[in-house]
C-alpha positions as CSV (number, residue, x, y, z in Angstrom):
1,M,289.1,-122.8,153.5
2,K,289.6,-126.1,152.1
3,K,290.5,-126.0,148.1
4,L,288.4,-127.4,146.2
5,Y,289.2,-128.8,143.2
6,S,286.0,-129.4,141.2
7,V,285.4,-125.9,142.3
8,Q,289.0,-124.8,141.1
9,Y,288.6,-126.7,137.6
10,L,285.2,-126.2,137.1
11,R,286.8,-122.0,136.6
12,A,289.1,-123.3,133.7
13,C,286.0,-124.7,131.8
14,A,284.2,-121.8,131.8
15,A,287.8,-119.5,131.2
16,L,288.6,-122.1,128.4
17,L,284.6,-121.6,127.0
18,V,285.6,-118.6,126.1
19,L,288.1,-118.3,125.4
20,F,287.7,-121.1,123.0
21,A,284.5,-118.6,121.8
22,H,286.8,-115.3,121.0
23,A,289.6,-117.3,119.8
24,F,287.2,-118.7,117.0
25,S,285.1,-115.8,116.9
26,H,288.2,-113.4,115.4
27,Q,288.9,-115.4,113.0
28,I,285.7,-116.3,112.2
29,G,282.7,-114.6,113.0
30,A,280.7,-114.5,116.2
31,D,277.5,-115.7,113.6
32,D,278.4,-119.3,114.6
33,P,276.0,-121.0,116.9
34,V,278.9,-123.2,118.8
35,I,280.9,-119.9,119.0
36,I,277.4,-118.3,120.9
37,A,276.9,-121.2,122.7
38,A,280.9,-121.9,124.4
39,G,280.7,-118.1,125.0
40,R,277.8,-117.6,127.3
41,L,278.2,-121.5,128.6
42,G,281.7,-120.2,129.9
43,V,280.3,-116.8,131.2
44,I,277.2,-118.3,133.0
45,L,279.3,-121.3,134.7
46,F,281.5,-118.2,135.8
47,F,278.3,-116.5,137.3
48,V,276.8,-119.5,139.0
49,I,280.3,-119.9,140.9
50,S,280.7,-116.8,142.4
51,G,277.2,-117.4,144.1
52,F,278.5,-120.5,145.0
53,I,282.8,-119.0,146.5
54,M,280.4,-116.1,147.9
55,V,278.6,-117.7,150.0
56,Y,281.4,-120.6,150.9
57,I,283.9,-118.3,151.9
58,S,281.5,-115.6,154.0
59,G,279.8,-118.9,156.3
60,S,276.6,-119.8,157.5
61,G,276.3,-116.0,160.2
62,P,276.9,-112.3,159.5
63,F,279.8,-111.0,158.1
64,S,281.2,-107.4,158.3
65,A,280.6,-106.1,154.9
66,P,283.1,-103.4,155.0
67,V,286.2,-106.6,155.0
68,F,283.9,-108.2,152.4
69,L,283.9,-105.5,150.3
70,K,287.6,-104.8,150.5
71,R,288.6,-108.8,150.0
72,R,286.6,-108.7,146.6
73,A,288.6,-105.3,145.8
74,I,292.3,-106.8,146.7
75,R,291.5,-109.6,144.4
76,I,289.8,-107.8,141.4
77,V,290.4,-104.9,140.9
78,P,294.1,-104.8,140.3
79,L,294.1,-107.0,137.4
80,Y,291.2,-105.2,135.7
81,W,292.4,-101.3,136.2
82,I,295.6,-102.5,134.6
83,F,294.1,-104.3,131.5
84,T,291.3,-101.6,131.4
85,S,294.0,-99.6,131.8
86,L,295.7,-101.6,128.3
87,A,292.7,-101.4,126.6
88,A,292.7,-97.7,126.8
89,L,296.0,-97.4,125.6
90,L,295.1,-98.7,122.7
91,A,292.0,-97.5,122.1
92,A,293.7,-94.3,122.4
93,L,296.9,-94.2,120.9
94,A,296.3,-97.0,117.9
95,P,292.6,-96.8,117.3
96,D,292.6,-98.9,113.8
97,L,293.3,-102.2,115.9
98,F,289.9,-102.1,117.0
99,Q,286.2,-102.0,115.6
100,T,283.5,-100.3,117.7
101,T,285.9,-99.5,120.7
102,V,286.5,-95.3,121.1
103,F,288.6,-94.1,124.1
104,T,287.4,-91.2,125.7
105,W,288.0,-89.9,129.2
106,S,284.7,-90.3,130.5
107,H,284.7,-93.2,129.4
108,Y,287.9,-95.2,130.6
109,L,287.1,-93.6,133.8
110,Q,283.7,-95.0,134.6
111,S,285.4,-98.6,133.2
112,L,287.4,-98.4,136.5
113,A,284.9,-97.7,137.9
114,F,282.3,-100.1,137.7
115,I,279.9,-97.5,137.0
116,V,277.7,-98.9,134.3
117,H,277.5,-96.4,131.3
118,E,276.3,-96.8,127.5
119,A,279.5,-96.9,125.2
120,P,280.3,-94.4,123.0
121,E,279.8,-95.1,119.4
122,R,279.8,-98.8,120.2
123,G,275.7,-98.8,122.3
124,G,275.3,-101.1,125.1
125,A,276.2,-100.5,128.6
126,S,280.1,-101.9,127.8
127,P,283.2,-101.0,129.7
128,I,286.5,-99.3,127.2
129,L,287.5,-103.3,127.7
130,S,284.2,-105.0,127.2
131,L,285.3,-108.3,128.3
132,G,284.1,-106.0,131.6
133,W,281.0,-106.0,131.4
134,T,280.7,-109.9,133.8
135,L,283.3,-107.9,136.0
136,N,280.1,-105.3,136.6
137,Y,278.0,-108.4,136.9
138,E,280.3,-109.4,139.9
139,V,280.3,-105.7,141.0
140,Y,276.5,-105.6,141.4
141,F,276.6,-108.9,143.2
142,Y,278.5,-108.1,145.6
143,I,277.3,-104.7,146.8
144,V,273.7,-106.6,147.3
145,F,275.9,-109.6,148.7
146,A,277.5,-107.4,150.8
147,A,274.1,-105.4,152.0
148,L,272.8,-108.6,153.3
149,A,275.4,-109.5,155.3
150,F,273.5,-108.7,159.1
151,L,271.9,-111.6,157.9
152,G,272.0,-115.5,158.7
153,L,272.8,-117.9,155.6
154,S,269.2,-118.8,155.0
155,A,267.9,-115.4,155.6
156,R,270.6,-114.1,153.5
157,V,270.2,-116.5,150.0
158,Y,266.1,-116.1,150.4
159,A,266.6,-111.9,150.3
160,L,269.5,-111.9,147.6
161,T,266.3,-114.2,145.4
162,V,264.1,-112.1,146.3
163,F,264.9,-108.8,145.1
164,F,267.1,-110.6,141.9
165,V,264.0,-112.0,140.8
166,A,262.3,-108.9,141.4
167,M,264.6,-107.0,139.4
168,W,263.8,-109.6,137.0
169,L,261.0,-109.2,136.5
170,A,260.5,-105.5,136.8
171,G,262.8,-106.0,133.7
172,L,260.1,-108.1,131.6
173,L,257.3,-105.8,132.7
174,L,259.6,-102.7,131.6
175,A,260.9,-103.9,129.0
176,P,263.2,-100.3,129.7
177,S,265.2,-99.8,125.5
178,S,267.7,-98.2,127.9
179,P,271.1,-99.6,128.3
180,V,272.3,-98.8,131.9
181,L,268.2,-100.4,132.6
182,E,268.5,-102.8,130.4
183,F,271.8,-104.4,132.2
184,Y,270.4,-104.0,136.0
185,L,266.9,-105.7,135.0
186,G,268.6,-108.6,133.3
187,V,268.6,-111.9,134.3
188,S,271.9,-112.8,134.3
189,P,272.0,-112.2,138.5
190,L,269.5,-114.9,138.8
191,A,272.8,-116.8,137.7
192,F,274.6,-115.9,141.1
193,V,271.3,-116.6,142.9
194,I,272.1,-120.7,142.1
195,G,275.5,-120.7,143.0
196,A,274.6,-119.3,145.7
197,W,271.4,-122.1,146.6
198,I,273.7,-124.5,145.9
199,G,276.3,-122.6,148.4
200,R,273.8,-122.7,151.1
201,R,273.6,-126.6,150.5
202,Y,276.6,-127.7,150.7
203,L,277.2,-125.5,154.3
204,D,274.2,-126.8,155.5
205,G,275.9,-130.7,154.8
206,G,277.0,-131.2,151.4
207,F,275.0,-133.8,148.5
208,A,275.2,-137.6,148.5
209,S,277.6,-139.0,146.9
210,E,274.9,-141.6,144.5
211,A,275.1,-143.0,141.2
212,G,271.4,-142.0,140.5
213,H,272.2,-138.1,141.1
214,V,275.5,-138.2,139.0
215,R,273.6,-140.0,135.6
216,L,270.8,-137.5,136.4
217,L,272.4,-134.6,137.2
218,A,274.6,-135.6,133.8
219,L,271.2,-136.0,131.7
220,V,270.4,-132.3,132.9
221,A,273.1,-130.4,132.0
222,I,273.3,-132.1,128.5
223,A,269.8,-131.0,128.6
224,G,270.6,-127.7,129.2
225,V,273.1,-127.5,126.9
226,A,269.9,-128.2,124.1
227,L,268.1,-125.1,125.0
228,V,271.1,-123.1,124.6
229,F,270.9,-123.4,121.4
230,V,266.6,-122.5,121.5
231,D,267.7,-119.0,121.8
232,D,267.2,-117.1,119.3
233,G,266.7,-113.0,120.1
234,T,263.9,-113.6,120.8
235,P,261.9,-112.2,124.3
236,L,261.1,-115.6,125.3
237,L,263.5,-118.2,123.5
238,K,266.3,-115.9,125.4
239,Q,264.7,-116.7,128.5
240,I,264.6,-120.2,127.8
241,G,268.0,-120.2,126.8
242,F,269.3,-118.8,129.6
243,A,268.0,-121.4,131.6
244,G,269.3,-124.2,129.7
245,Q,272.3,-122.0,130.3
246,V,271.8,-122.3,134.3
247,L,270.4,-125.5,134.1
248,W,273.9,-127.1,132.3
249,A,276.1,-124.4,134.7
250,A,274.1,-125.4,138.3
251,S,274.8,-129.4,137.3
252,L,278.2,-129.2,136.6
253,L,279.0,-127.6,139.9
254,L,276.9,-129.8,142.0
255,L,278.5,-132.7,139.9
256,G,281.5,-131.5,140.8
257,L,281.0,-131.0,144.7
258,I,279.9,-134.7,145.0
259,L,282.4,-136.4,142.7
260,E,285.0,-133.7,144.8
261,P,285.9,-136.6,147.9
262,K,286.8,-138.9,144.1
263,I,288.6,-136.9,142.4
264,R,292.2,-137.4,140.8
265,H,294.6,-133.8,141.5
266,L,295.0,-133.2,138.1
267,K,298.5,-130.1,138.2
268,L,297.5,-127.8,135.1
269,L,293.6,-127.8,135.1
270,E,294.2,-126.7,138.9
271,Q,296.7,-124.4,137.8
272,L,294.7,-122.9,134.7
273,G,291.8,-122.6,137.7
274,D,293.9,-120.6,139.6
275,A,294.7,-118.4,136.8
276,S,291.7,-118.4,134.8
277,Y,290.6,-114.6,135.7
278,A,294.4,-113.3,134.5
279,L,292.8,-115.8,131.3
280,Y,289.6,-114.3,131.0
281,L,291.6,-110.5,131.4
282,S,294.0,-111.1,129.1
283,H,293.1,-113.5,126.0
284,I,291.6,-111.3,123.8
285,F,294.9,-109.5,123.7
286,V,296.8,-112.8,122.6
287,I,294.9,-113.1,119.8
288,G,294.3,-110.0,118.4
289,A,298.4,-110.9,119.0
290,V,299.1,-113.7,117.3
291,A,295.9,-112.9,114.7
292,Y,298.1,-109.9,113.3
293,L,301.3,-112.1,113.3
294,A,299.6,-114.4,111.9
295,K,298.3,-112.5,108.9
296,R,301.2,-110.5,108.5
297,F,303.7,-113.3,108.6
298,V,302.3,-116.4,107.5
299,G,299.1,-115.2,105.5
300,Y,295.1,-117.2,106.0
301,E,295.9,-118.5,102.1
302,H,295.1,-121.9,103.3
303,P,291.9,-122.9,104.7
304,A,293.2,-124.5,108.2
305,T,295.1,-122.1,108.3
306,V,291.9,-120.2,110.7
307,F,292.2,-123.8,112.6
308,L,295.7,-123.2,113.3
309,V,295.9,-119.1,114.1
310,S,293.2,-120.2,116.7
311,L,294.9,-123.2,118.9
312,V,298.0,-121.5,118.6
313,S,296.2,-117.8,120.3
314,I,294.2,-120.4,122.6
315,V,297.7,-122.3,123.6
316,T,299.5,-119.0,124.2
317,A,296.5,-117.2,126.3
318,C,296.6,-120.2,128.6
319,I,300.5,-120.0,128.9
320,A,300.3,-116.6,128.6
321,S,297.8,-116.7,131.9
322,L,299.8,-118.9,133.9
323,V,303.0,-116.2,133.6
324,I,300.8,-113.3,135.0
325,H,299.6,-115.0,137.1
326,E,302.7,-115.7,139.0
327,L,304.3,-113.0,138.1
328,V,302.0,-110.4,138.4
329,E,298.6,-111.0,140.3
330,K,300.5,-113.3,142.9
331,P,302.9,-110.6,144.2
332,V,299.9,-107.4,144.0
333,L,298.5,-109.9,146.6
334,R,300.2,-110.8,148.2
335,I,301.0,-107.0,148.5
336,L,297.2,-105.9,149.1
337,N,297.3,-108.8,151.8
338,G,299.9,-107.4,154.2
339,R,302.4,-109.4,152.1
340,R,301.1,-112.1,153.8
341,K,301.6,-115.9,151.1
342,V,298.6,-116.5,149.2
343,K,297.0,-119.6,148.4
344,G,294.4,-120.3,146.0
345,A,292.6,-122.4,149.0
346,A,292.8,-118.9,150.9
347,H,290.0,-116.8,149.3
348,P,289.4,-118.6,145.9
349,H,287.8,-116.4,143.4
350,A,285.2,-116.7,140.5
351,A,286.6,-115.4,137.3
352,T,284.8,-113.2,134.9
353,G,284.8,-112.4,138.1
354,N,284.8,-115.1,140.0
355,R,286.1,-114.8,136.2
């Protein structure tokens, strides 16, 4: 399977946006609109890329659902279990480190199994590793995608669209109070569907590289970012804000695929793209550790400290993710894939999931 450098770079971009949002929100709070927008844009970009990649790796005809799910499990489960277990251990042994995370065996085991449930004392459908909510959406999408494995590409994408649009409309009509129902009937899975449509078009022949298309997509991406900032939490503007996020993410992915033949090979971005899943899962621990050390040994008397600590957190998290990818993630994948050499080009992943 051909390695798409544009997709690798966009995965790095998505992870860095989430990293930026969490690094600065840890220092100044999560109410800043730029921080909120950065986090949302990063996550939705991950989702759109994931939808594209699932179509890209499964091909245009029917495929084996068990093999697909096995490969997805090998790809996302080991690292997720490692960091979920680390979060659980810290919550059990040092609960003062957390504001809302509480350890219970039920919470931990349901998190490991990607079972969407209400978090104890926190509210909302959140696993014990709070970042794992995006993985719950990934698994949800994988299961529905695998259930349609008997269909050809076009029929599969149409069926995905009908299913997830129906679920979203049901959520709008029912306005469920249950966090679990709210999760499954939310709008977020539509980002995977948009990625799937882009994947379908790419497999059907790709995209023409015309200057007019590039300029138009760039304008749509900018407009999408602008729409993100209209979201004030009310139902209508929340949907409009989500539409902006998807427009931005889809435009970037389309731009990347159109410009793929002209894109230069940038080693660092490629490596960060390869390590984006490790970066997504590990960065919150790095941010907490850097902030703790800064508070203990440096202090926060000077206003510039907040910026510097955030910057150090970002750089340290990137370095840590590259190390984790090389020393933990790749060896585990080699073992679980029968000790074959694992290449990023063979089965690229989305982060959160795809991250």
